[in-house]
C-alpha positions, 0 to 999 in steps of 0.5 A: 648435860643433855643435848650438849656435845663433849666439846661444848661441855669442855668449852663451858668448863674452860670459859672464864667467868666474871661475877659483877655484884652491883645494885647501881649498874656499875658496868655500862653495856659497852664494858660488858660487851667488851668482856663478852667479846673477849670470851668472858661470861658475865654473871650479875648479882644485885645483892651480896646474898645472891653473890655468895650463892653464885660464887659457890655455884659458879666459881667465877675467876673474877669478882667485882663488888660495888662498894656502895652496895647496901646490906651486908658489909663488903668485907664480910661478903669477901670473907664468906666468899673466900 
């Protein structure tokens, strides 16, 4: 990573990540702000295909799925992420 100090890279690697998969804005801004203030990096995906890509690339610590999302079955998405 060009332009980042070793401390910045290490902090980024140790940062806890939450992936929100939601097509209906499940998490209001105050909830997101709470998690960000507590040191979590919030990532969002609007569909299961993007969620799968992000889960593989980012390796989030927590994944929250909105069970009303359309498209791929939620259980199928979780199986593929696992």
